[in-house]
Every structure is written in structure tokens, then in C-alpha cells.
C-alpha positions as CSV (number, residue, x, y, z in Angstrom):
1,M,159.0,95.8,183.8
2,S,158.5,99.3,185.7
3,G,162.6,99.0,186.7
4,F,163.5,98.6,182.9
5,W,161.6,101.5,181.8
6,Q,163.1,103.5,184.4
7,R,166.7,102.6,183.8
8,Y,166.1,103.0,179.7
9,P,163.6,105.8,179.5
10,V,164.4,107.1,175.8
11,L,163.1,103.7,174.8
12,M,159.7,104.7,175.7
13,L,159.8,107.6,173.0
14,L,161.8,105.4,170.5
15,L,159.5,102.4,170.1
16,P,156.4,104.6,169.7
17,L,158.1,106.4,167.0
18,V,159.2,103.1,165.1
19,A,155.7,101.9,165.5
20,F,154.4,104.9,163.9
21,I,156.9,105.1,161.1
22,L,155.6,101.4,160.2
23,L,152.3,102.3,160.5
24,A,152.6,105.1,158.0
25,D,154.7,103.0,155.7
26,S,152.2,100.4,155.7
27,L,149.4,102.8,154.8
28,G,151.4,104.7,152.0
29,L,151.7,107.6,153.8
30,R,154.6,110.0,153.2
31,L,156.7,111.3,156.0
32,W,159.0,113.4,154.2
33,Q,156.7,115.7,152.5
34,G,158.2,118.8,150.9
35,P,156.0,121.8,150.0
36,N,155.7,121.3,146.3
37,D,155.8,117.5,146.5
38,D,152.1,117.1,145.7
39,R,152.4,119.8,142.7
40,L,154.4,117.6,140.4
41,P,152.6,117.5,137.0
42,M,152.5,113.7,136.3
43,D,152.7,112.6,132.4
44,T,152.8,116.1,131.4
45,T,156.1,117.7,129.4
46,L,157.5,120.6,130.9
47,T,160.8,122.7,131.2
48,W,162.4,122.9,134.4
49,L,165.2,124.7,136.0
50,F,167.0,123.7,139.0
51,L,170.6,123.5,140.8
52,I,172.5,120.3,141.1
53,D,172.7,120.3,144.9
54,D,174.2,116.8,145.2
55,V,176.8,114.7,143.0
56,P,175.3,113.4,139.9
57,T,176.0,109.4,140.1
58,E,177.4,108.2,136.8
59,R,175.5,105.0,135.2
60,A,176.4,103.4,132.2
61,K,174.4,105.3,129.8
62,T,173.0,108.3,132.2
63,W,173.6,110.5,134.9
64,R,171.3,110.0,137.9
65,I,170.2,113.3,139.5
66,E,167.9,114.0,142.4
67,S,165.9,117.1,142.5
68,G,163.2,117.6,145.3
69,A,160.7,114.5,144.9
70,A,162.1,113.5,141.2
71,L,164.5,111.1,140.2
72,L,165.9,112.2,136.9
73,Y,168.1,110.4,134.2
74,L,170.3,112.7,132.1
75,Q,171.1,110.8,128.7
76,K,175.0,111.1,128.3
77,D,176.3,113.3,125.7
78,S,180.3,112.8,124.6
79,T,180.4,116.2,123.4
80,R,179.7,118.1,126.3
81,P,181.0,117.9,130.1
82,A,179.6,115.8,132.5
83,P,176.9,117.8,135.2
84,R,178.6,118.5,138.3
85,L,177.9,119.6,141.8
86,G,176.5,123.6,141.7
87,D,175.6,123.5,137.8
88,S,172.2,125.1,137.0
89,I,170.6,122.7,134.3
90,R,167.6,123.4,132.2
91,I,165.6,120.2,131.4
92,V,162.6,119.2,129.1
93,T,161.2,116.1,130.3
94,R,157.8,114.4,131.5
95,L,157.5,113.0,134.8
96,R,155.8,109.8,135.7
97,S,154.8,108.1,138.7
98,P,157.0,104.9,139.5
99,E,155.6,101.5,138.7
100,P,156.1,98.1,140.5
101,L,159.1,96.2,139.0
102,G,157.8,92.6,138.8
103,T,157.1,91.5,142.6
104,F,159.4,94.4,143.9
105,D,157.6,97.4,145.2
106,Y,159.6,100.1,143.4
107,P,157.3,103.0,144.3
108,R,157.7,102.2,148.1
109,Y,161.4,102.1,147.5
110,L,161.6,105.5,146.5
111,R,159.1,106.9,148.6
112,R,161.2,106.0,151.4
113,Q,164.1,108.2,149.8
114,G,161.6,111.1,149.1
115,I,160.8,110.5,145.6
116,T,157.4,110.5,143.9
117,A,158.4,110.9,140.2
118,T,161.0,109.9,137.6
119,G,161.9,111.1,134.5
120,Y,164.0,110.4,131.6
121,V,165.9,113.2,129.8
122,R,167.3,112.9,126.6
123,A,170.9,114.6,125.7
124,E,169.3,117.2,123.5
125,D,166.9,118.0,126.2
126,W,169.2,119.1,128.8
127,Q,171.5,121.9,129.4
128,V,174.1,123.5,131.7
129,T,173.1,127.2,131.8
130,A,175.6,128.5,134.6
131,H,177.8,127.1,137.5
132,T,177.5,128.2,141.2
133,P,180.7,127.2,143.1
134,P,179.1,125.0,145.7
135,H,179.8,125.0,149.5
136,G,179.1,123.3,152.5
137,P,180.0,119.6,153.7
138,T,179.6,117.7,150.1
139,Y,181.8,120.6,148.4
140,W,184.6,119.8,150.7
141,Q,184.3,116.0,150.3
142,E,184.9,116.8,146.8
143,V,187.8,118.8,147.5
144,L,189.5,116.4,149.8
145,K,188.6,113.5,147.3
146,D,190.1,115.4,144.5
147,R,193.2,116.1,146.6
148,L,193.6,112.5,147.4
149,A,193.3,111.7,143.8
150,K,196.2,113.8,143.0
151,L,198.5,112.6,145.8
152,I,197.8,108.7,145.5
153,G,196.5,108.3,141.6
154,Q,192.8,107.8,140.8
155,D,192.8,103.9,140.8
156,Q,191.3,101.2,143.2
157,A,193.7,102.1,146.0
158,F,192.4,105.7,146.0
159,A,188.7,104.3,146.1
160,T,189.4,102.3,148.8
161,V,191.2,105.3,150.7
162,A,188.4,107.4,150.0
163,A,185.7,104.9,151.1
164,L,187.4,104.3,154.7
165,S,188.6,108.3,155.3
166,L,185.5,110.3,153.5
167,G,182.7,107.9,153.1
168,W,182.9,108.2,149.4
169,R,182.0,104.8,147.7
170,E,181.1,105.9,144.2
171,D,184.8,104.9,142.7
172,L,184.8,101.5,143.9
173,D,184.3,98.9,141.2
174,D,182.1,95.9,141.4
175,D,185.1,93.6,141.8
176,T,186.4,95.4,144.8
177,R,182.9,95.6,146.4
178,R,182.4,91.6,146.0
179,R,185.9,91.0,147.6
180,F,185.1,93.1,150.5
181,Q,181.5,91.6,150.9
182,R,182.4,87.8,150.7
183,S,185.5,88.5,152.8
184,G,183.3,90.1,155.6
185,A,185.3,93.3,155.5
186,M,182.2,95.4,154.0
187,H,181.7,97.1,157.3
188,V,185.4,98.7,156.6
189,L,184.3,100.4,153.8
190,A,181.2,101.8,155.0
191,V,182.0,104.7,157.3
192,S,180.9,103.8,160.6
193,G,181.7,103.9,164.3
194,L,185.0,101.9,163.7
195,H,186.2,105.0,161.6
196,T,184.8,107.6,163.9
197,G,186.6,105.9,166.8
198,I,189.8,106.1,165.0
199,L,189.2,109.7,164.4
200,M,188.3,110.4,168.0
201,S,191.5,108.4,169.4
202,V,193.9,110.8,166.9
203,L,192.0,113.7,167.9
204,W,192.3,113.2,171.7
205,L,195.9,112.6,171.5
206,L,196.5,115.8,169.5
207,L,194.2,117.9,171.9
208,T,195.7,116.4,174.9
209,G,199.5,116.7,173.9
210,F,199.4,113.0,173.5
211,C,198.5,112.5,176.9
212,L,202.0,113.9,178.0
213,W,200.6,116.9,180.0
214,K,198.0,116.0,182.5
215,P,196.4,119.3,183.1
216,L,195.0,119.0,179.5
217,Y,192.7,115.8,180.4
218,E,192.6,116.1,184.4
219,E,191.7,119.8,185.4
220,R,187.8,120.4,184.8
221,L,188.3,123.6,182.7
222,W,190.9,122.1,180.2
223,S,189.3,118.7,180.0
224,T,185.9,120.7,179.0
225,L,187.5,122.5,176.5
226,C,189.1,119.3,175.0
227,Y,185.7,117.3,175.1
228,G,184.0,120.2,173.6
229,L,186.4,120.6,170.7
230,L,186.5,117.0,170.2
231,C,182.8,116.9,169.7
232,A,182.8,119.8,167.2
233,M,185.2,118.3,165.1
234,L,183.4,114.8,165.1
235,W,180.1,116.7,163.9
236,M,182.2,118.4,161.2
237,Y,183.2,115.0,160.2
238,A,179.5,113.5,160.5
239,A,178.7,116.7,158.2
240,L,181.5,115.7,156.0
241,T,180.5,112.0,155.4
242,G,176.9,113.3,154.4
243,W,175.3,112.4,157.8
244,T,175.6,108.7,157.6
245,P,173.2,107.4,160.2
246,S,176.2,105.0,161.4
247,V,178.7,108.1,162.0
248,V,175.9,110.2,163.3
249,R,175.0,107.3,165.8
250,S,178.9,107.2,167.0
251,V,179.0,110.8,167.2
252,V,175.6,111.5,169.7
253,I,177.1,108.6,172.0
254,I,180.3,110.0,172.1
255,T,178.9,113.6,172.6
256,I,176.7,112.0,175.5
257,A,179.6,110.2,177.3
258,S,181.7,113.3,177.0
259,L,178.8,115.4,178.3
260,A,178.6,112.9,181.1
261,V,182.4,112.9,181.9
262,V,182.2,117.1,181.9
263,V,179.4,116.9,184.6
264,H,180.7,113.9,186.7
265,R,177.7,111.7,185.7
266,Q,177.4,108.0,184.0
267,A,175.7,107.8,180.8
268,T,173.8,104.4,180.3
269,T,175.3,103.1,176.8
270,L,172.0,101.6,175.7
271,N,170.1,104.8,176.6
272,S,172.7,106.6,174.3
273,I,172.0,104.3,171.3
274,A,168.2,104.6,171.7
275,L,168.7,108.6,171.7
276,A,170.9,108.1,168.7
277,A,168.2,106.5,167.0
278,L,165.4,108.7,168.1
279,L,167.4,111.8,166.8
280,I,167.8,110.3,163.4
281,L,164.5,108.9,163.0
282,T,163.0,112.1,164.3
283,I,164.8,114.2,161.4
284,R,165.0,111.2,158.6
285,P,162.3,108.9,159.5
286,Y,162.6,106.7,156.4
287,D,166.2,105.7,157.5
288,L,164.6,103.0,159.5
289,F,164.2,101.1,156.4
290,S,167.9,101.7,155.3
291,V,170.3,98.8,155.2
292,S,173.1,100.8,156.8
293,F,170.9,102.1,159.7
294,Q,169.9,98.8,160.7
295,L,173.1,97.2,160.4
296,S,174.9,99.7,162.2
297,F,172.5,99.8,165.2
298,A,172.2,96.0,165.3
299,A,176.0,95.8,165.6
300,V,176.6,98.4,168.2
301,T,173.7,97.1,170.2
302,A,175.0,93.6,170.0
303,I,178.4,94.9,171.0
304,V,177.3,96.8,174.1
305,L,175.3,93.8,175.3
306,M,178.4,91.7,174.7
307,I,180.3,93.8,176.7
308,Q,178.1,94.1,179.4
309,G,177.7,90.6,179.5
310,P,179.4,87.8,181.9
311,L,181.5,86.4,179.5
312,Y,183.4,89.2,178.5
313,R,184.1,90.1,182.2
314,A,185.5,86.5,182.6
315,L,187.7,87.2,179.8
316,R,189.4,90.3,181.1
317,L,193.0,90.0,182.0
318,R,194.6,91.4,185.1
319,R,197.1,93.5,183.5
320,N,200.2,93.1,185.8
321,H,202.5,92.7,182.9
322,W,203.2,94.5,179.6
323,W,202.7,91.4,177.4
324,K,199.2,90.9,178.5
325,A,198.0,94.1,176.9
326,P,198.4,92.8,173.0
327,I,196.8,89.1,174.4
328,Q,193.7,91.5,175.8
329,W,193.6,93.5,172.6
330,V,193.2,90.0,170.7
331,I,190.6,88.8,172.8
332,D,188.4,92.0,172.8
333,L,188.8,92.1,168.9
334,C,187.6,88.6,168.6
335,M,184.7,89.3,171.0
336,V,183.7,92.4,169.6
337,S,183.9,90.9,166.0
338,I,181.8,87.7,167.2
339,A,179.1,90.1,168.8
340,A,178.9,92.3,165.6
341,W,178.7,89.4,163.3
342,V,176.1,87.4,165.3
343,G,174.0,90.8,166.1
344,T,173.9,91.7,162.1
345,L,173.7,87.9,160.7
346,P,169.7,87.8,160.4
347,L,169.8,91.1,158.2
348,T,172.6,90.0,156.5
349,L,170.9,86.9,155.5
350,V,167.7,89.0,154.7
351,Y,169.4,91.3,152.3
352,Y,172.1,89.3,150.9
353,G,171.2,85.7,151.1
354,Q,174.8,84.8,152.5
355,A,177.3,85.6,155.1
356,A,181.3,85.5,155.6
357,S,183.0,82.2,157.2
358,Y,186.2,83.8,157.6
359,F,185.1,87.1,159.6
360,L,187.4,86.8,162.4
361,I,190.7,86.2,160.4
362,T,189.7,89.2,158.0
363,N,189.2,91.4,161.1
364,M,192.4,90.5,162.6
365,M,194.0,91.7,159.3
366,V,191.9,94.9,158.3
367,I,191.1,96.5,161.4
368,P,194.6,97.2,162.1
369,L,195.1,98.1,158.8
370,A,192.0,100.4,158.7
371,Y,193.7,102.2,161.9
372,L,196.8,103.0,160.1
373,L,195.2,103.8,157.0
374,V,192.6,106.6,158.4
375,S,195.4,107.9,160.6
376,C,197.7,108.3,157.7
377,S,194.9,109.6,155.3
378,L,194.0,112.4,157.7
379,A,197.7,113.2,158.3
380,L,198.1,113.1,154.2
381,L,195.3,115.4,153.8
382,T,196.5,117.9,156.7
383,I,200.1,117.9,155.6
384,G,200.4,116.3,152.3
385,W,201.3,119.8,150.4
386,L,204.8,119.3,152.7
387,N,207.4,117.8,150.4
388,P,209.2,115.2,150.8
389,V,206.6,114.6,153.7
390,G,203.7,114.5,151.3
391,Y,205.2,112.0,149.0
392,A,206.2,109.7,151.8
393,L,203.0,109.8,153.5
394,A,201.1,109.2,150.0
395,A,203.4,106.2,149.2
396,V,202.6,104.8,152.9
397,V,198.8,105.1,152.3
398,R,198.6,103.7,148.9
399,A,200.7,100.7,150.0
400,L,198.5,100.3,152.9
401,A,195.3,100.5,150.9
402,E,196.9,98.0,148.4
403,G,197.7,95.6,151.1
404,M,194.1,95.7,152.5
405,N,192.8,95.1,148.9
406,S,195.4,92.0,148.6
407,A,194.3,90.6,152.4
408,V,190.4,90.8,151.6
409,G,191.1,89.3,148.0
410,W,193.1,86.6,149.5
411,V,190.3,85.8,152.3
412,E,187.7,86.0,149.6
413,Q,189.4,83.0,147.5
414,L,189.4,80.8,150.5
415,P,187.4,77.7,150.1
416,G,184.0,78.3,151.4
417,A,184.5,82.2,152.0
418,V,180.7,82.5,152.2
419,F,177.8,80.4,152.9
420,R,174.3,80.8,151.7
421,F,171.2,80.7,153.6
422,P,168.7,83.4,152.5
423,V,165.9,84.0,155.1
424,T,162.6,86.0,155.0
425,P,162.3,89.0,157.2
426,M,160.0,87.0,159.7
427,M,162.6,84.4,160.1
428,A,165.1,87.2,160.9
429,V,162.5,88.3,163.5
430,C,162.5,84.8,165.2
431,M,166.3,84.5,165.1
432,Y,166.3,88.1,167.1
433,A,163.7,86.8,169.5
434,F,165.9,83.9,170.1
435,M,168.7,85.8,170.8
436,L,167.0,88.2,173.2
437,S,165.6,85.6,175.0
438,A,168.7,83.4,175.2
439,I,170.3,86.8,176.7
440,L,167.6,87.2,179.1
441,T,167.7,83.7,179.9
442,L,171.6,83.8,181.2
443,R,170.8,87.1,182.8
444,R,167.4,87.0,184.2
445,S,165.4,83.5,184.5
446,L,165.3,80.4,183.0
447,L,161.3,81.0,182.1
448,W,162.8,82.9,179.0
449,L,163.7,79.5,177.6
450,I,159.9,79.4,176.8
451,P,159.9,82.2,174.5
452,A,163.3,81.0,173.2
453,A,161.9,77.5,172.2
454,A,158.6,79.6,170.6
455,A,161.0,81.6,168.4
456,C,163.1,78.4,167.2
457,I,159.4,76.8,166.7
458,G,158.4,79.8,164.4
459,F,161.7,79.8,162.7
460,I,161.2,76.1,161.6
461,V,157.6,76.6,160.4
462,L,158.6,79.6,158.4
463,Y,161.5,77.8,157.1
464,Y,159.6,74.8,155.9
465,G,156.6,76.7,155.0
466,N,158.3,79.1,152.6
467,D,160.0,77.8,149.4
468,I,163.4,79.3,149.8
469,V,166.4,77.8,147.9
470,I,169.6,77.3,149.7
């Protein structure tokens, strides 16, 4: 055990932090505490002037806006323009403490997002008084999104491109979301390590002159400069996507790996993952309860454990011939897809009650399309103003997006595309305990079969002890 802690020291800091966050949440303590959060007057009508610093979310009859620790719903008014980022708005409302919705603990859900009060504002009680041109990553995300909309049109093809390249998913309709979820391709729409890896490969080719001039990536001075520029651009991309946990995680890992290459040291991948989680939870502790955070780290941890396992090494081909490279690519893609699917399966069943059956078929189609789509989208955003190159790139991006939507739609229509098996959180814990015990059994000792069997028994007891409808 001492050898384990010496090899993965970051876990010694991460695990107590996770335990502290769980304890604080169970006791109802707030970890995101602003200076004026406790001074919000409840059940009192007040006039409030504030600046909209995030993009309002459009709902059926209202606009959803967050201001500090308050969540506001502004009634729509067809005679006035919609509120937008950078608007100064005056409202008259009565703030209330959130109440539970049936068995759903709505106050705790909002508290994890830093919200302690909600308010409904009638159309006659809100008014935009001024507009300040916004700046920062959110503003540039809006600018790039609008540029994409002008170049390829504003429909579901545009919504897919905006989600893949910029992390903007507000324009996706329910049918598109359902098709991607049921086909097992939802991870493609959520900006994650896949997209960061695609961007990194494109940037690395550009920074090294398409790897044609060796001094750019072999000499220490130039390679250090290339790695520095690469990490700086990736951190800018993380800011552009709103500091999504999966993107921050992948950028932290790439930064650590780049630093290790520059100083000629070997970075431990699991340590890098733990460090990424530690940094995120230190700054935003309630991300621990975010579905995207949990799925992202579960997937990447499972992939790393698979790559470090004996099965993956046994399937590595000796590339004596050029035709072995595509075969190895297919093998690697299948192994990574299976590892990510298995690693996220318990969480998927907890939150969605179902999982995709044809995830391998989906990944074989959408991952190459995603690589092409993200690369072409970046090129379109960069040189789209050059005609006729811009028109050609826009047509290619649109065709790729429509092809991806058609592919996931075809998979979603296959019989048995999803299987339903809802589980409880404790059942998911048993599933992860079994997975970990199975890995340790293969790598360490057969004695780990005992906790694996205990996890199976616990799962069976919980399954038959809970009234779960399959």
C-alpha cells in the first residue's frame, strides 16, 4: 500500500478533498459562498439592477438568467428584443427560497450550482437600461458561433457544428439530442478530450510545419517553444468552451505531459488525471456532482487502465508493413470505445436508466467524422472570409454535419438500439467495486476475487431489495 501512495501521491490530496466535499454537501454547507449570498432578502419585493454576464437561456415562455446566487425567470415580451449578454437590466421581483419538487431535492440541486434564491419576473417588471459590449471568452464564443451561423446557415447542421467545435449546445433540438444519446454518440456533442485531442493534433502539425522540419520538434529550444505555444492555445480553447471539466481535464494532462517532455521526465498518467481533478474541485468543488465531470473522469480513467493492461499490449501489432497501421487504428478505436463504455456504464444507468447497444458501430462512424468536422470547422473559422475557399469549406462542413446526423439517426433506428436497466447509486458503487477488484485480480492476486464476489452479492441484494422497474 505504501508503494501505491508513493507512485500516486496526488490521490493522497484528492481523496480527502472529495470526502470533504461529500461531507459538506450532506450537512447542507455551501462551498461556493459569495460575499453577499446570505444577504439576499427572501419573500420581499425589491428593485434590482444588474449586468447580464452570461448568455440567457431561452425557454418556452421565459428567459432563464443567473445573477450571483439568484436564478431569475423573465417572462417573454414579443414587443421588445430579447435580453442578451452585456445588457444592464432593471427588474422588480420577489425572491424565494427554492422548495423540493416531490421527491427531488431541488434546493440541494441549486445549491450545488451556487444558487440559493429564485424569482419570477413579469414582462412589465423588467427593462433593459443599457448595453455594454461584452468581452472575454463568452463573448468570443458568441462571435464565432454567429460567424458559423452566417457561413453554413442556422439549422441542426449548424447546431451540431457549434456543439462539436465550440461547446455550444443551446441550439440542439430534442430530437437531435435523443438520436445522439440513443446511438451512444452523446460524448461527441459534449466538448471533451476527443475534441481537445483533435485540436492538439492540428495545432501540432501547424506549429511543427507538418513535421517536415525536424529542428522544430527535435531541438530542445524550438520544441520547448512549440510545446509552450501549444499549451497556451489549448488553455485559450478551454476558456472559449466555458471551462468545461472534460476540456480542463484533458488540457491539464496535456500540459503536464508537455512539461515532462521538456524537462525529460516521465509523467504518470493516473497522477495527471488525479491532478486535473484536484485543480478543478479546488476551484469549483460542486463540479464533483456534475454528470459531465463524473462521466469524463470515469471514461478517461477506464481508458488509461485499459492501455496499461496486458490485453492492450497483446493486441499491439508490429508495423512491418504499411497496411498494419489502419488495422491497428481499428483495434485501438475498438479497445478505447469498449473501455470508455464500460467505465461510464454504471453512471449512465444511474442518470439515464439506459445505455446504447451499438456504441462500437457508432464510434467507428462518428469519430472519423468528428475529426474531419472539427478540423474543417477550425479552418472555416480561420479563413472562411476568403472566397471561394470559404464557400467550399462551408459546404464541406455542412455535408459532414449532415452526414453525422444521418449516421446517428440510422443507428438510433436499429432494433434494440438501447437497453433499459436503471440502477441506484449504491448499485453503481457495487459495479465499480467489482470492476476495480477484477482489474486487481488480473494484475495483483487472486485474493481480490473476495471483494469482487462481495460486490456481486451486494449488487444482487440491492437489486432485489429495491423496487426498480426494468
